[in-house]
N, C-alpha and C positions, 0 to 999 in steps of 0.2 A: 364435387362431393355428391351431386345428384346421380352422376353416372356410377359412382361407387355404390350407391344404394341399389341402383338397377342391376349392376353386374355382379355384385357380391352378396347382397342381402336378398333382393328380389322376393320371391315367394318360396317357402321352404322346398328344397329339392329342385329349384329352378333359378334362372336368371332372366332378366328382362333386357331385350335389345330395343332401343328407342327407334332406330332405323329412319328417323327423319329429323336429325339435328340440323338446325339452320338458325340464323339470327332471329327470324320471326317466331321461333319456338322457345326463345329464352326471354324470361321476364324478370322484372324487378318488383319487389313488394314495397309496401309503404316505408320500410326501414332500409331500402336499397339492398336487400338480400337478393341474390340471383336465384331464380326458380326455373326449373325445366318443365315445359308444358307440352301439350298436344301429343298424347300417347296414342293417337288414333291409328298409327301405322306400327305401333310397337308389337313385339312378339315375345311370348313367354317360351323359353327354351328349357326343357328338362335337363338337369345336370346329374340326376341319379340313375340315368340309363346309359345305353351305348353311345359312342361318339357321334353317330349319324343323327341322333336326336338333339345334339348340342349345337347344331348348325341350322341356319335358315338358308333358303334358296330363292325366295320370292324377290323379284326386282321391284322394290318400292323406294319411295323417297324423292327428294328434289335433285334433279340431275347435277347441279353444281357441286353438291356435297356427297355424291355417291362414290363409294370406294371402287377400286379397280376390280375387286372380286364381284361386286354387284354389277358393274358394267359387263364383265365377262359371263354373267349369269351363273357364277359358281356358288358353292356353299360358302357361308360366312358366319362369323360369330361376333362377339363383342368388339373385336378389333375394327369392325366397320364403323362403330360409333366413335372409336378413337380417331379414325380417318376424318370423319365428319367434323369432329370437334377441332381437329387441326385446321380444317378448312375455315371454320368459324373464327378461330383465333387469328388466322392469317387475314381474314376479311376485316376483323375488328381493327387491326393495326394498319392495314394497307388500304382500307376503304373500297376494296374490290375482292371478289372471290379469287382464289389462287388459279383456277382454271376457267377460262372463258373462251367461247367460240360462237360462230354465227349459226351453227346447227348442231344437232345431237351427235352426229357421227364425228365431227371435228372435236367436239367436247369430249366424247368418249376416248378418242385417240390421245388427247392431252392428258386425261386422267390416267390412262394406263401407262403412260411414260413417266408420270409422277414428277416431272421437272417443274420447279417453281422459281420465280424471281425472288431475289432477296427482299425481305421486308424493308421498309424505310430505314435509313441509316440511324435515325434517332433512337431506334430500338436496339437492344443489346444482341451480341452474337449468341449469347445463351438462349435468348428467345428464338432466334433464327434456328438454332440447333434443335430445340424442343419441337418446333413446328415441323422441321424436316424429318425428325424421328417419327412424328405422328403421321406424316404423309409418305412413309415408305411404301412402295408398291407391294412388297411381300408382307402380308399381315403378320407373319411370324416374327418379323423384325421390328414391328411397332411396339411401343411400350404399352403396358397395361395401365389401368387407372391407378393401381397401387404403385407402379413404377413412377408415374408422374407425381403422385402425392409425396413420394419420398425425396423428390428433388429439393435441394436445400432451400432455394428461394420460395418455392411453393409451400414447403413445410413451415417455413417461417411465417408466411402470410396466414396459414391456417391457425397456427399458434397465436398470432396476433389477434385474429378474429375471436378465438375462444376466450382470450383474456378480456377483450372488449365486452363480450357477452357476459362473462362472469362479473366484471365490474358493473355493468348495467343492472344485473340481478341484485348485487349487493347494494347498490345505490337505491334501487327500488325498495328493498327491505328496510333501509334506513328511514 
């Protein structure tokens, strides 16, 4: 939901690319709500101008979570945050990043091939497929935040959370 705010609401006429999504930039508040932090490398991209203004090109971020387009030093958009989020989810369930190597060149090579091992078997094939979709080498083939939110299981979780929040508000009013 934080990425949705960045990519779709941002600042009027623009969107925000986080550009440094990694586990250490994801926090929990006192109510165990997930919060996205450290926008020090973020970039505001104008959406009400020509296409070249809607892309970023600076190579920033943490190497383990960089997208292939960042590795290739090509222009990129919000799909690079989708890649990084896929890396974070992979790491949450596997307890290791999807791409590891002993040096930057070897890591870059693994990232641009985009091949990952299956997450541990205790996790569903659905989750594996979502992660794989987020880690597609071609950014045009990656889902958007909206695509991810529309997935049935994610939509269900969002609705459950809204109901819990509404219940808590009603309980507080009582």
